[in-house]
N, C-alpha and C positions, 0 to 999 in steps of 0.2 A: 239469900246468898248466892253466889255465882257460879254458877257451870266451873270455871276456873277453881273456887273456891272450893266447893265438892268433890274435883275432882281430886285434889290437894288431900282433903281429911279424907278421901275413903284408902288414899293411896296410905295415908296414916296406919288409918286402922287395921289394915288386912296385913300391913308390916308389924304393928303389933299381935295380930291374932297371930302370925309368924313366930314372932319370940314367945307369946305365950306355950303353943305348939312345939316346940325347940325344948321348953323348960319340962314341959309336961311329958312329951315323950321322945326324944332325943330328934338327932338331923340324920338320920340314915335311912327313915322309911321315907318310901316314891310320895308318899300323900303330901309328908312338908317339904320335899324335892318340887314337889307340880305346884304345892303353896308358894315356895320361890321363885319359881318361873312367874308365877301373877306380879309378885312385890317387881321383881325385877322388871316385869315390859312395861308397869302401871310407872316405873322410877326413869323411864327412857322417858317421857312425860311433862314429869312432874315441875320441873322447874322452868319448862319452856310455855306451860298451859298458859299460864296469863300471858303472854306476849302472842300466841295465836288470835288471827282476825275471827272473827264472832262468826265471819261466814262460812269456815274454813272447819269451824270446832269440832262439826261432826263427822266431817270427810276425814278428820286426822284422829280423832277421840275414838271413834267406832270402832276400827280395826281393834286398837289396844284394848279397847275394857271386852271385846265380844275373844281376845286370846283371852287373858285374865279368866275370863267366866267360864271357858273351856277348861281353863287347868284348875277353877275352885271344882269345878265340878266335879271331873275326873278325881281328885285329891276326897270331894264330898264321897261318892260313890266305893271308892275305896275302904275312907274310913266305915262304912254302914255294913260292907263284906266282915270287915271286923269286929264291927260287933260296936264299935265308938258313937256311941247315939249323941253322945253329946259336943265330941268335935264333926261329926257328919249336922246336927243340927246350925250351931257354928258359924260352919264353912256355907249352909245357906244360906243363913242372915248374909252372908257377904254375898256371898251369888246377888241376895234378891237388893242391895244396896248398888250394885252395878246395873243391872235391869234397870233400877228407876231411873239411874240417870241415865241409863242411855236412852228411856221414854222420854225425859226430857232435852233430850237431845235435838 
């Protein structure tokens, strides 16, 4: 699977995770807003990622992925503080997917 396809798939998975979170805990918590920021950041390049030349993929995607990872990490820490182990673990899984994509860049 290409980097572009993996990026799109990752963005979709995090968006699905956000929808699941909103259904479980509502949309008013800070953690949900942080995951929303991650989704919006990834969405900026979601459609364009296939048009980015391979040589520029790392330079273009790395800052976006790092920012999304940071937002998810802050959300995970807040989940852990509030005792939301399941949501913290699910957030950690999303972070790991971002990390693996960063490593492959």
